[in-house]
C-alpha positions in Angstrom: -126.4 -49.1 14.0 -126.9 -48.0 10.4 -124.3 -45.4 9.5 -124.3 -43.0 6.6 -121.8 -40.3 5.5 -123.5 -37.0 5.0 -122.6 -33.3 4.8 -123.8 -31.0 7.6 -124.4 -27.8 5.7 -125.4 -25.8 8.8 -122.0 -26.4 10.5 -120.1 -27.0 7.2 -118.5 -30.2 8.1 -118.6 -33.9 7.0 -120.3 -36.1 9.6 -121.3 -39.7 10.1 -125.0 -40.0 10.9 -125.9 -43.1 12.8 -129.4 -44.4 13.8 -129.3 -46.7 16.8 -131.8 -49.4 17.7 -134.1 -47.0 19.5 -134.2 -44.7 16.4 -132.1 -42.0 18.0 -129.8 -40.1 15.5 -126.2 -39.6 16.5 -123.6 -37.6 14.6 -119.8 -37.6 15.0 -117.3 -35.6 13.0 -115.6 -37.5 10.1 -111.9 -37.8 10.7 -110.7 -40.8 8.7 -108.5 -40.7 5.7 -107.4 -43.5 3.3 -104.3 -43.4 1.2 -104.5 -44.9 -2.3 -101.4 -45.0 -4.5 -101.5 -45.2 -8.3 -97.9 -45.8 -9.6 -98.8 -45.2 -13.2 -96.8 -43.5 -16.0 -98.6 -45.2 -18.9 -100.5 -42.0 -19.7 -97.4 -39.8 -19.8 -94.8 -39.2 -22.4 -91.9 -39.2 -19.9 -91.0 -42.1 -17.6 -90.8 -41.7 -13.8 -94.1 -40.5 -12.4 -94.9 -44.1 -11.5 -92.5 -43.6 -8.6 -94.5 -40.6 -7.3 -96.6 -42.5 -4.7 -93.5 -44.0 -3.2 -91.8 -40.6 -3.0 -94.8 -39.0 -1.3 -95.0 -41.9 1.2 -91.2 -41.6 1.9 -91.8 -37.9 2.5 -94.1 -38.9 5.4 -97.6 -38.3 4.2 -99.2 -41.0 6.3 -97.6 -39.9 9.5 -98.3 -36.2 8.8 -102.0 -36.7 8.1 -102.2 -38.7 11.4 -100.8 -35.7 13.2 -103.8 -33.6 12.0 -106.0 -36.0 14.0 -107.1 -38.3 11.3 -107.3 -42.1 11.6 -105.1 -43.0 8.6 -105.1 -46.3 6.7 -103.1 -47.1 3.6 -104.9 -49.2 0.9 -101.7 -49.8 -0.9 -101.4 -49.4 -4.7 -103.6 -50.0 -7.7 -101.9 -52.7 -9.8 -100.2 -51.3 -12.9 -98.3 -53.2 -15.6 -95.0 -51.6 -16.5 -95.0 -50.3 -20.1 -92.1 -52.7 -21.0 -94.5 -55.6 -20.6 -97.2 -54.2 -22.8 -97.8 -53.5 -26.5 -99.3 -50.3 -27.7 -102.7 -50.8 -29.3 -103.4 -47.2 -30.5 -101.3 -44.2 -31.4 -104.2 -41.9 -30.6 -104.7 -43.2 -27.1 -101.6 -45.0 -25.9 -102.1 -47.9 -23.5 -105.8 -47.3 -23.5 -107.0 -50.8 -22.2 -104.5 -50.8 -19.4 -105.2 -47.3 -18.2 -109.0 -47.9 -18.4 -108.5 -51.1 -16.3 -106.4 -49.3 -13.7 -109.0 -46.5 -13.5 -111.8 -49.0 -12.9 -109.8 -50.5 -10.0 -109.1 -47.1 -8.6 -112.7 -46.0 -8.9 -113.8 -49.1 -6.9 -111.1 -48.4 -4.2 -112.2 -44.7 -3.9 -115.9 -45.6 -3.6 -115.1 -48.3 -1.0 -113.1 -45.7 1.0 -116.2 -43.3 1.0 -118.5 -46.2 2.0 -116.2 -46.8 5.0 -116.5 -43.1 6.0 -112.9 -42.2 5.0 -111.7 -39.3 2.9 -109.7 -40.7 -0.1 -106.2 -39.2 -0.6 -105.0 -40.4 -4.0 -101.3 -40.3 -4.9 -100.2 -40.4 -8.5 -98.9 -41.3 -10.9 -99.8 -39.4 -14.1 -102.9 -37.3 -14.3 -104.9 -39.9 -16.3 -105.6 -41.5 -12.9 -108.1 -38.7 -12.2 -110.5 -40.5 -14.5 -110.7 -43.3 -11.8 -110.6 -41.2 -8.7 -113.4 -38.8 -9.8 -115.4 -41.8 -11.1 -115.3 -43.3 -7.6 -116.4 -40.2 -5.9 -119.1 -39.5 -8.5 -120.4 -43.1 -8.3 -120.7 -42.8 -4.5 -122.8 -39.6 -4.7 -124.7 -40.7 -7.7 -126.2 -43.5 -5.7 -127.4 -40.8 -3.3 -128.8 -38.7 -6.2 -126.1 -36.1 -5.7 -123.7 -34.4 -8.2 -120.1 -33.5 -7.4 -117.9 -30.6 -8.5 -114.3 -30.6 -9.6 -111.4 -28.2 -9.0 -108.5 -29.0 -11.3 -105.2 -27.2 -10.5 -102.8 -27.7 -13.5 -100.6 -26.0 -16.0 -102.5 -27.9 -18.7 -106.3 -28.2 -19.2 -106.1 -32.0 -19.9 -109.2 -31.8 -22.1 -107.9 -33.4 -25.3 -109.6 -36.4 -26.9 -107.9 -39.1 -29.0 -108.9 -37.1 -32.1 -107.4 -33.8 -30.9 -104.3 -35.0 -28.9 -101.0 -34.1 -30.5 -99.2 -37.0 -28.6 -101.8 -39.7 -27.9 -100.8 -39.5 -24.2 -103.9 -40.1 -22.1 -102.7 -37.9 -19.2 -103.8 -35.0 -21.5 -107.3 -36.4 -21.8 -108.8 -37.1 -18.3 -110.9 -33.9 -17.9 -112.5 -34.5 -21.3 -113.3 -38.1 -20.3 -114.9 -37.0 -17.0 -117.1 -34.6 -19.0 -118.1 -37.4 -21.3 -115.9 -36.7 -24.3 -113.4 -39.2 -25.8 -112.9 -42.9 -25.8 -115.8 -44.8 -24.2 -113.4 -47.0 -22.3 -112.5 -43.8 -20.4 -115.8 -41.9 -20.4 -117.7 -44.9 -19.0 -115.4 -46.0 -16.2 -117.7 -47.1 -13.3 -120.4 -47.6 -15.9 -121.8 -44.1 -16.5 -121.1 -40.7 -18.1 -120.6 -37.9 -17.6 -119.0 -37.8 -14.1 -119.0 -34.0 -13.9 -121.2 -31.3 -15.6 -119.3 -28.4 -17.2 -120.9 -25.9 -14.9 -119.4 -27.7 -11.9 -115.8 -27.9 -13.2 -113.1 -25.3 -12.8 -109.5 -25.3 -14.1 -106.9 -23.1 -12.3 -103.4 -22.2 -13.5 -103.6 -23.1 -17.2 -100.7 -21.8 -19.3 -100.3 -24.5 -22.0 -103.5 -25.2 -24.0 -103.7 -27.1 -27.3 -106.0 -25.8 -30.1 -108.4 -28.7 -29.8 -108.6 -28.2 -26.0 -109.4 -24.5 -26.5 -112.3 -25.3 -28.9 -113.8 -27.9 -26.5 -113.5 -25.5 -23.5 -115.3 -22.8 -25.4 -118.0 -25.1 -26.6 -118.7 -26.5 -23.1 -118.3 -23.1 -21.3 -115.9 -24.5 -18.6 -114.4 -21.8 -16.3 -110.7 -21.8 -16.9 -108.5 -19.4 -14.9 -105.2 -18.9 -16.8 -102.1 -17.7 -15.1 -102.7 -14.3 -16.6 -106.0 -14.0 -14.8 -104.4 -15.3 -11.6 -101.8 -12.5 -12.0 -104.5 -9.9 -12.5 -107.0 -11.0 -9.9 -104.9 -12.8 -7.3 -105.1 -16.3 -6.0 -107.5 -15.5 -3.2 -110.3 -14.2 -5.5 -109.7 -16.9 -8.1 -110.0 -19.8 -5.6 -113.1 -18.2 -3.9 -114.8 -18.1 -7.3 -113.7 -21.7 -8.1 -115.1 -23.0 -4.8 -118.4 -21.2 -5.4 -118.6 -22.9 -8.9 -117.6 -26.4 -7.8 -119.9 -26.4 -4.7 -123.0 -24.8 -6.3 -125.8 -27.4 -6.3 -123.3 -30.3 -5.5 -122.5 -32.5 -2.6 -119.0 -31.0 -2.6 -116.0 -31.4 -4.8 -112.9 -33.5 -5.7 -109.7 -31.5 -5.8 -106.9 -32.7 -8.0 -103.5 -31.0 -8.3 -100.9 -31.7 -11.0 -97.7 -30.6 -9.4 -96.8 -28.7 -12.6 -99.4 -26.2 -11.4 -96.5 -24.9 -9.3 -93.6 -23.1 -10.9 -90.7 -25.6 -11.4 -88.5 -23.4 -9.2 -90.5 -24.8 -6.3 -91.4 -28.1 -7.8 -88.7 -29.3 -10.2 -89.7 -33.0 -10.0 -92.7 -33.1 -12.3 -93.8 -34.9 -15.4 -94.2 -31.9 -17.7 -92.7 -28.7 -16.2 -94.0 -25.3 -17.4 -92.4 -22.1 -16.3 -94.5 -19.3 -14.9 -96.6 -21.3 -12.4 -98.0 -20.7 -9.0 -95.6 -19.8 -6.2 -95.1 -21.8 -3.0 -97.4 -19.5 -1.0 -100.1 -19.2 -3.7 -100.3 -23.0 -3.8 -100.7 -23.3 -0.1 -103.3 -20.5 -0.1 -105.3 -22.3 -2.7 -105.3 -25.5 -0.6 -106.0 -23.6 2.7 -109.0 -21.9 1.2 -110.2 -25.1 -0.3 -110.0 -26.8 3.1 -111.8 -23.8 4.7 -114.8 -24.3 2.4 -115.7 -27.5 4.2 -116.7 -29.0 0.8 -113.7 -31.3 0.1 -114.9 -34.8 -0.8 -111.5 -36.2 -1.8 -107.9 -35.0 -2.5 -105.5 -36.0 -5.3 -101.9 -35.2 -6.1 -100.4 -36.2 -9.4 -97.3 -36.1 -11.6 -94.5 -36.1 -9.0 -91.5 -37.4 -10.9 -88.5 -38.3 -8.6 -86.2 -38.7 -11.6 -86.2 -34.9 -12.1 -86.4 -33.9 -8.5 -83.8 -32.5 -6.1 -83.6 -34.3 -2.7 -87.3 -35.3 -2.9 -88.4 -31.6 -2.5 -91.3 -31.9 -4.8 -92.7 -34.9 -2.9 -92.2 -33.0 0.4 -94.1 -30.1 -1.1 -96.9 -32.5 -2.2 -97.2 -33.7 1.4 -97.4 -30.1 2.7 -100.1 -29.3 0.2 -102.2 -32.4 1.1 -102.0 -31.3 4.7 -103.2 -27.8 3.8 -106.1 -29.3 1.8 -107.0 -31.4 4.9 -107.1 -28.4 7.2 -103.6 -27.7 8.5 -103.3 -24.0 9.4 -100.4 -21.7 10.4 -102.3 -20.8 13.6 
């Protein structure tokens, strides 16, 4: 039987469509998930987020997703060289060749997961990994002549380029790369650019934006919800608008959350904490409404740093939020 992953818009759910030998079409609900770890801190200025995938696994993510009714497989980790074994080749884009290679490997793993009919759940690692995860999703749908959207939950907009970055840390550049701006090694992961069009990308929770990022955001017209706007409008209305933007004329969207989106009171173990973030319930509400949209193509959690955590509470919260994004409800 030939099997293809499609989106059933009438019933708002992901399905496998199979055509048997007699030509009859059969559909079954898609309930598979594949865990992919990316233990990378090469893109960050602080050590420790390379331990994030282990912390999230220790917090029970595989077992918890299985309890939601998913068939869960774990693909293991993308291979990452420790920074101690490497030499820096550029101050403007630190560890560029190694990060690009890791993102190529991740893109291939994500695309393989989708080809197998499984929803990718990517565990970071610093936020530079989004270059690879989104590339894999975009490549899968590009071969079907479809575009994808992107919901980016983060205290930072991550839209610097090597020319505008104050630090040279690539975890501040992934959104720019996905939009086709920056080093070609990053923009052309999986062999094409851009991965996302500006009109399909949304940033939620921004409260720390560099001058160069501000200029690029304005020139591209990307919708950015700052914490001020979240305070004024409320999470419910913000996330509804974000879903509408990311799903308009797309096959669905990738959702990626940097755990510093959340206030460090609730998530202390992160790579770059910024006070004034989303609350525990606001974060869950965002993921619950995202799941309810029926448009989630893949889920990613980044920047969990056990070195700055307390009794693994940030990793445990990461597991809870992944479950909310995959459809767990209170009732």
